N, C-alpha and C positions, 0 to 999 in steps of 0.2 A: 624387389627393393635392393638398393645398393648396400654393400657391406658396411660402408661408413654410416649411412642413415640408420641401418639396423643397430649398429653399435651405439649410436647416440640415443636411440630410443631405449635400449636396455639400460644405459647409464642413467637416463632420466628416471626410469622406473626404480632403479636400485637406490638412487639418492632420495627417493620419496621420504618426506619427513615422517618418521615413525617414532612413536613412543610406546613403551611396553610397560604393562603392569602385571606382576605375577599374581595369579589367582591362588585360591586355597588348594585347588587340584594340582597346580604347578608346584606349590610348596611341598605337598605331600609326595609328588613324584621326585623332586630333587632330594628329599630326605631318603626315599627308597633307593635312589641311585647311590647316595653316600653310604648307606648301610650295605648295599651290594658290593661296592668297592672295598669297604673295610673288611667284609667277610672274604672277598676273593683274595686280597693281599695277605690276610691273616692265615688262610687255609691253603693258599696256592692251588686251589681247585680250578681246573680248566673249565668246568661247566659254569662256575660263577663268573669267570672272566668272559665267557661267551655271552652270559646273561647281561653282564655289565656293558659289553660292546653293543648288544642290541638295544639297551636302554639309552645309551649315549647317541646311537644312530637315530633312534626315534625322536630324541630331543632336537637333534640337528635338522632332521627332516621337517619337524614341526615348525622350527624357526624359518627355514627356507620357504616352505609352502605358504606359511602365513604372510611373509613378506611379499611374495609374488601375488598372493591373493588380493592384497590391497593396492598393489602397484598397477599402473595402467588404467585406473578408473578416472573418468571425467564426468563432471556434473554440469548440467545445464537447466536453466529455469526459464519458462516462457510465461510472461505475465501479461495481464490485459493492458490495453492502451491507456486507459484512464483509471487512476488509483487515487483514493482519498485516504488521508491519515486516519488511523484508528478504526478503519473499516476493513473487516476481513474480506479478502478476495481469493478466488480460486486460481491456483497457479499449476501449470503442468511441469512436473519434475522429471527429467530424463537422466538416467545413470547409464553411462556407456563404458564398456570394457574394450579397450583398444588392444589388448593382448591377442595375438593372432592364433594362439594354440592352447591357452589355458583359461578355463572359466574361473570366475571368482565365486566363492561359496560363503554363505552365512555372513552377510555384510549388514551392519547396522549404520543408520545415518541420523544424526541429530544436529541441531544448530547450537552454536556457542557464541559467546561474547556479544550478548544483546542482539542475537540474530533475529530477523523477522520470521524465521522458520522455527516453529515451536513443537512440531509433531515429530515423534520418534518413529522411524520407518525401518522395516526389516526386508531385506532381499535374500531369499534362500539361495538363489543361483543367478548369475549373470553370465550367459554363454560368451565364449571367445568371439570377438568381433560382433558382439550383439549388444543389446541394450534392454533396460527395464524402465518402464515409466509408470507414473501414478499422478494423481491430482491431490494437492494439499492446499490448506488454507494458510495464507500468510497475512501478517498485519504490520503495517509501517506506523511507528509511533509518532512521527513528526513529518511536517511538510518539507518540501525542498528536494534536492537531488540526493539519491542514495547511490554511491559509487561502488561499494563492495560489501560482501557479506561473508561470514565465516561458518564453515561446516566441519563436522567431525565424523570420519569413518572409523569404525571400530569393529573388530572381529576376534573371536576365540577359536576359529577354525585352524587346524583340524582336530586337536586333542583337548583344547581348553586349558593348556598349561599356563598360558599368558594371554592377556588381552592386548592386541596391537591396536594402536590409535594413530590416525593420520589426520592432521589439520589441513584443510583446503580453503583458501581465500579465493572466492570467485568474484572477479571484477565485472560489474555490469552497471550501467547507468539508468536509473529509474527516476522519473519525475513523479512526485507525490503531491497531490493537491491538498489544500487545507481540509480539515474534517468538515463533513457536511451533515453530520447527525445533529439533531436539535439539542441545544443546551438550554438551561432554564432561561426563559424570556425570549428566546429566538422565535419560536412558533407564534407567540402572542404578538411580537413586533411585526412579523410578516403578515399576520391576519389584519392587524391594525392598518398597516401601510397599504396593502392591496385593497382593503375595504374603503379607505379614504380615497384612494385613486379612482375606484369605481364609482364612488358617490359623487365625485367631481365631474363625472361624465353625464350626469342627469341633465336632461334638457337638450342634449345634442341630437342631431338628426340621425335617424336609423332607417335605412332603406330595406324594403323586403328583398330577400335573396333567394330563398327556395323553400319548398316543402320536403321534409325528410322524416324517416322513422324516429319515433321516440326512443331516447336512450335512458337507461336506469339512473335513478337519483336526479333526474332533470326536473326543473320546475314545470308544473302543469299549466301555468298561465298562458303559455304560447301554443297549447294544443289546438289544432284545427279540427273541430268536432265534425264539420261537414265532410272533410276528406277522411277522417277516421271512420265515419259511418259508411263511406263509399268503399273503402279498402278493407274494412274489417279489422284493422290494427291501428294503434295510436300513431298519429302523424302530428308533427309540430311545425310551426312557421319559424324559419330562421332569418334573422336580419343581419345586414352587414353594417358595421360601424365605420366611421371615418378613420379612426385610429384606435389602437389599443392604449390603455393607460400607460403613462410614463412614470417610472420609479427611478429616482436618482440616488446613487450611493457614492458618497464622497469620503475618502480616507486621507486624513492628514498624516504625512510621513514623519513629521517632527515628533520625536519621542524623548522626553527627558530621562535621565538615569533613574532607575527604579520602576519605571512604568513598562518594561519590556513584556511582562506577563499580560498586562492589560492590552498591549498592542497586539499580541498573539490572539487574544479573545476577539478583538475588533476585527482582525483579519478573518477569523472563522465566522463571525457574524456577517461580515460583508459577503463572504462566499456563500453562506446559507441563504441570505436574501437574494443575491443575484441568481443562484441556481433555481430556487423554488419559485421566484417571481417569473422567470422565463418559462418554467414548466407550467405555470398558470396562464400563460399567454400574454403577459404584460411586456411592455418594452422596458429595457433597463439601460441606464447610462451610468457607467462606473468611471470615477475620475480621481486621480491623485495629482501631485505636482508634476509628474512626468508621464502620466498615462491617462488617456481619454478615449473610451470606446463606447459606442452605442450598439447594443445587441437587440435584435438580430440583424440590424442593418449593416454595421461595419464588421461584425464578427459574432461568433457564437459564444456560449457560456464558457467553453473550454479556453478560449483566448483570455478571458478575464481570470479564470481559475489558474491558468499557467502563470500569469503575472503575480497573482496572490501567493502562489507556491514559492516564488523566488524573491519577493520584495523584502527589503530589510529596513528597519527603522533608522532614522537619521537624527543626529543631535541638533542640526540646523536645517531648516527648509523654508522656502518662500511661503508666504501666507496663502492659504487656500480659500478662495471665494467662489461664489456662484457667478456673480458679475455678468458680463456679456457673453461668457463662454457657454452658459446654458441658455438655450433658446427660450423665448417667452412662450411658455405653454402653461396656461392656468390650471390644466388638469394634472400637472406633475406634482409628485410628492417627493421631497428630498430628505435624506438621512445623512448626517455628518458625524464621523467618528474622529475625535481629536483628543490626544493625551495631554495637551497643554491647555489647562483651564484658563479662560479669558483671553487666549491668543487670537481667537477669531471674533471679529466684531459682529454683533447681531444684525446690523444693516447690511453687512457683506454676505450674510448667509441667505438673505431673501426669504425668510420664513421657514427655512429648513429646521428640522429637529436635530439638536446637537446632543451627542452622548460623550461624556468625559469620564475619567477615572473616579470622580467624586459622586457620580450617579450610582444608584442602587440597582440599575438595570441588570448588571451581570451577577448580582448577588443571589438571585433565584429565590427571593423570599416568597 
């Protein structure tokens, strides 16, 4: 390494933002040093002066080693590709020591300033040019992009006279989807919608597809008893359907002042319906004034969740209607979320179920 690069690295480590807090042990040590100094000057005893010098040297060494111990530390976090708000996820945390010759000892790591990192970690030693890693749970409280996070290193090494602290702001861009956990009414609405969509499929042609082994919790009405007797294990007849049921979710982006909290709940309900309906094998069409995707034909659930993670309410937006934009599918079931009561005409919704802030749906009664 060139001398200039080495000098820059040393300067960066030395300018590391450190804050110190004197401990009780440190206060006692300072008092002992003061008493030794007073006794040495009062008695002119050389032995006391030697003891005072040793005490001061220990204090200086403690400050120097403590500062070098926290300098040169770099933190990195590896997160999953898909993260939902308020859902704990496992993250891989890596703490690196870039110093080429000195290990770091007794380092504590905590999150500060509403950090997503809430666990307190302790690293007894991080070797020079080495690293230490562990897995922790992190939770993001809101949807959208998270661009930076703050952490705190602190250590009392080597003698515990003072606690040195260093704030580190780590810049990383993480996209967080809306929360997908069920809130009051969400699961009931999903069951109602999927049940209605499946009921509208009655009477459609179903063609025989194959014979396959029976799966747990499966209905027994399609059991093929002849094949079961022949093989000695339960076998069922499987049929192919023309198409899976279509569920349409429409979100009106116009949101008047004071309805922002309701709009966030509508986003989370939309995300919940889209995610779980697709998990159940249904087709989903999600639509707003500037977004229209059919899953899984034109995109998967993550395309819709990414849009919902970043969408913002508008004070003015064009009217949202089913109209000719939704193909004529009698088996489809539509849900519309709109914060503007009476803004959408009933004939424009084409029989869709409308939810507004005046409904008690989100109250969880």
